[in-house]
C-alpha positions in Angstrom: -28.2 -17.8 15.6 -26.4 -17.9 18.9 -25.2 -14.0 19.6 -23.1 -14.7 22.0 -20.8 -17.1 19.4 -20.0 -15.6 16.5 -16.8 -16.8 15.4 -17.5 -17.0 11.8 -19.4 -13.5 11.1 -16.4 -11.9 12.9 -14.0 -13.9 10.7 -15.9 -12.9 7.9 -16.2 -9.2 8.7 -12.6 -9.2 9.7 -11.8 -10.6 6.0 -13.4 -7.2 4.8 -11.4 -5.5 6.9 -15.4 -4.0 8.0 -16.9 -4.0 11.5 -20.5 -4.9 12.3 -22.1 -2.2 14.8 -23.3 -3.3 18.1 -26.9 -4.5 18.8 -29.4 -1.8 18.5 -32.7 -1.3 19.1 -35.0 -1.7 16.1 -36.8 1.1 16.1 -37.3 4.2 13.7 -35.7 7.2 16.3 -32.6 4.8 16.6 -32.3 4.0 12.7 -32.8 7.5 11.6 -30.4 8.8 13.7 -27.7 6.4 13.7 -27.8 3.9 10.5 -25.7 5.9 7.6 -27.1 6.1 3.7 -24.5 3.3 2.7 -24.5 0.2 1.1 -23.9 -2.8 3.4 -25.4 -6.1 5.3 -27.5 -5.9 8.4 -29.3 -8.8 10.8 -32.6 -8.8 12.7 -33.3 -10.5 15.8 -36.0 -11.2 18.4 -35.5 -12.7 21.5 -32.1 -13.8 20.8 -33.0 -15.5 17.6 -32.1 -13.9 13.8 -35.3 -13.2 11.8 -33.4 -11.8 8.7 -30.2 -11.2 7.2 -30.2 -8.4 4.3 -28.2 -6.5 2.0 -28.9 -2.9 1.2 -27.7 -0.3 -1.1 -28.8 1.9 1.3 -29.0 0.5 4.8 -30.9 3.4 6.5 -34.1 3.0 3.9 -33.7 -0.6 3.8 -34.1 -0.7 7.5 -36.9 1.9 8.0 -38.4 0.0 5.2 -38.3 -3.4 7.3 -39.8 -2.2 10.2 -43.3 -2.2 8.3 -42.6 -5.9 7.3 -45.0 -8.2 9.0 -42.5 -10.7 10.0 -39.2 -8.3 10.4 -40.6 -5.6 12.0 -41.3 -8.1 15.1 -37.7 -7.8 15.3 -36.5 -6.1 18.8 -32.6 -5.5 17.9 -30.7 -5.1 14.5 -26.9 -4.6 13.8 -25.4 -3.8 10.5 -22.0 -3.6 9.0 -20.9 -0.7 5.9 -19.5 -2.4 3.4 -19.2 -1.5 -0.4 -17.9 -4.6 -1.5 -19.3 -7.6 -2.9 -22.4 -7.9 -0.2 -24.3 -10.9 -2.2 -21.3 -13.0 -1.5 -21.0 -11.6 2.2 -24.9 -12.3 3.0 -24.6 -15.9 1.1 -21.2 -16.9 3.4 -23.5 -15.7 6.4 -26.6 -17.3 5.8 -24.9 -20.7 5.2 -23.3 -20.5 8.5 -26.8 -19.9 10.1 -27.8 -22.6 8.3 -25.3 -25.3 9.5 -25.9 -23.9 13.0 -29.3 -24.7 12.6 -30.2 -28.0 10.7 -30.7 -26.4 7.8 -33.3 -23.6 8.5 -33.1 -20.5 7.3 -33.7 -17.3 9.5 -37.7 -17.0 10.0 -38.1 -13.9 8.0 -36.2 -15.6 5.2 -37.9 -19.1 4.8 -40.9 -18.3 2.5 -38.1 -15.5 0.6 -35.7 -18.4 -0.7 
């Protein structure tokens, strides 16, 4: 996913009246000090390639656990959006947009999960 052209992601965000955070360093210190213990969506990337798009009932706990994942843990930056609505629908829309932009491929850390 080209991080510079996130028109679809912005459209999805605006439709829920929520905003994505800026891209933050993917490490324990940043997650512990900034990310809320609320539900929402998150994206993790390395070298400008999205590795994972996920949802969580507790963003802070999920992101801290994701650091330990062999694939997601390779991430360098992350962004999140607090949302208490229909998270699964928003995740589905983000993944649909991603696969359309990447010839049907899922993010690298999601290929074996889906």
